[in-house]
N, C-alpha and C positions, 0 to 999 in steps of 0.2 A: 505493500499501499504507498502510497505518496506521504513521505515524511509530514509534509504540511498538514495532510489531512488527519493523520496519528494526533499530532501535536493538538490540533484544533478540536478533535473529539475529546481528547484528555483534559484540555486545559482550554475550554469555552470561553471566551472572553477575556483570558488573561494573559495570553502570550500572542504578541502582534506579529505581523507578517514581517516587519521590519527586523524583528528580533530573529525570526527563525532564518532569514536570508544571512544575518551576521554569525548565526551559528552553524549554518550550511559553510559559509566561506571558512570558518574555522575548522571544521571537521574536514574539509576537503584538503586544507593545508596541511593537516595532520597524516590524512592518509596518503596523499601524492608526494609530499615532501618531509615528512616527519617533523614538521614546523608545528610547535605547539604554542597557544597563548591563551589567557583568559579573556573572555568576552563580557563585558558589563551588560546587563539587560534592563529592561524597563523602558524602552523604546515604544513609542506611539506612532500609529501609521497616519499619514496625510489624509484630508478629507476630500483631495481633489487629485486626480490623475491626469496628466496631460501630456499627449502623445509625442509632443517636440522636447519634453524635459530632458531626456539622454542627449539627444542633439547639442542642446544648450550647456550641459554641464560635464559631458564627457570630452577626452580629447580626439581630435580626429586623425585618421592615419597620416593625414598629408602634413599635419603640424611640423613645425621647425623646433629647435631647441628653444628658442627665446618664448615662442609662442606656448609651448608645453609648460615651460617655467612659469608663466604668466597665469595660465589656466588652473595649475596647482596650487600657486601662491592665492588667487582667489578664495581657495578653500583652507587657506592658512598651512599648506603643506609646504615645505622647504625644498630646495633644489635637490639635497640627498634624497631625501623623501620620495621625490618624484623618480629620479633614477632608480631608487629601490623598489618602489611598487611596479615600475614598467617591468620587473622580473616577473611579474605575474604572467606576462606573455611567454613564460616557459612551458607553459600548457595553453591548450585552447586551438581554435581554427580561425582563419579569415576567408572570406570571400575574394575571389579573383578581383572583382570589380574594385576593392579596396587599394589594391596594389598595382592594377594592370598599367598605369600610367609610368610604372618604372621599367615595365617591357617592351611597351609600344607608345608611339611609333620609334622612340630613339630609347636605348638601353640605358638606363641609369649606370654610371661609370662607377658608382659607389657598391654597385652589387657586383658579387662573385660572379665571374661569366659562367662556370660549370654549375652554379645554383640558378643562375638566370635561364640557362637551357633547361634544367630541369623543371622550372615554373612553367615555362612556355608549352612544355608537352601536356602539362594541365589546363593551363590558361590559353585559350586561343585569342587572336587577336581582335579586337572589336570590329563589327561589321560596319563599313561606311555607308555613311547617310542611313544608318538605321534611325527608323520612327518609333520604335518601341524598345523598351528595356528587354534583354534577352530573358529568355523563359528559364534558362539554366545558368546559375552562376557557381561554377564549380568551387571547392574549398582545399586549403592546404593549410599544413601545421604552422602554427605561429613559430615553433622551435624545431629547426629539422636533426637537432642533435638527440635530445631527450624529450620528446613530445608528449609523454606522460607521466613525466617527473617534473615537480616544482622544485627546480634546483637553480644554480648559478650558471649552468651550460648556455643558459640565455645569452649571458654576455660574452661567454666564449664564442658563440656564433656571431655575435656583434663583431668581434675582433678579426674573424675571418670575412667579413663582409656578407654575412649570411643573415641579416637581419631583413625580415619579410616586409613590413611596412616602413614608408618614409620616416614616422615617427618611431621608430625602432632604431634604424641605422645613423640616425641622427644624433643619436646620443654619444657615438663614437666619433663622428665626424666634426662635432661640435667642440671646441678648445672648452666650452662653457662645463660640458660633462663628460669629456673623453677620459679624465684620470680616475672618475668614479666608475665608469665601465671597467677599465682595466685591472681597479682594486676589487669589485665585485667580482671579477672573473677569476681573481687569484685568491680571493679569501672567501669561498663559499659558505663558510660556518659563520664568518660575521655577517655577511649578507643575510643569513636565514635569521639571524637575530633581530638586525635591522627590519627585515620585512614583517616579522612579527609585530613589533613595537610599531610600524608605521601601518599597519593593518587596525591596529586598536584605534591609534589617532585618527585614522579615516573613518573608523565606525563610529566615531563620538561626533562628526561633522554636522551640523545642523539638524541635531536630535530633537523629536518632540517628546515632551516627557509629561507628568501629572496629568493634568484635565486638557492639554492639548491635544488637538486630533481625534484620532479613535483607534479601536481595535478592531480591526476588519473580521467581518466573519468569512469574508472569501476573498482570498488574497488579490484576486483577479479584479475586484471591483470594490468602490466604496460602498458603505452600508447602506 
């Protein structure tokens, strides 16, 4: 059964969807990377859901280092925390449409040629004068080294110019963040501790508590 459903059945009106997401992130970090940290509870859910909120708050795949820094700073996160949290791209996937501009029409020179050749076998060039969005948008692992492990190999991949998104590879190409990438690649255990601390910090951003918001009966819609 869906963990959300189990929690809602056992703790109706007590555990929020926001807390469930925070707990799931913690449990995933533990299972996939043996990264453990305590998660404060007591969050409440918002009364409004807007489809454009993720686009307004999450960094875009084409962001450069300065834009990434400013995006995270608006949420109270430091430059080092931004680079540290980018390591979450050690797992997960991305659609071709998010990085196709690095392959076509001109290949990004910061992309490892052999990796680019591999990506082109999965992601075809966009159709000229297409009037509609493609019906199929293939996916690729964000981390080509250990795609099912949450670890510092993400930074090792960046050093090899195998960052999938522009917002990944720019962390190495920018003098602002390059040393932090090299450090995290070399000291994986230190990165893991920083990642745990940054996840707790991020989980406390703009939290609703007390009588603010609500506790949703269904996480997909407001009450």
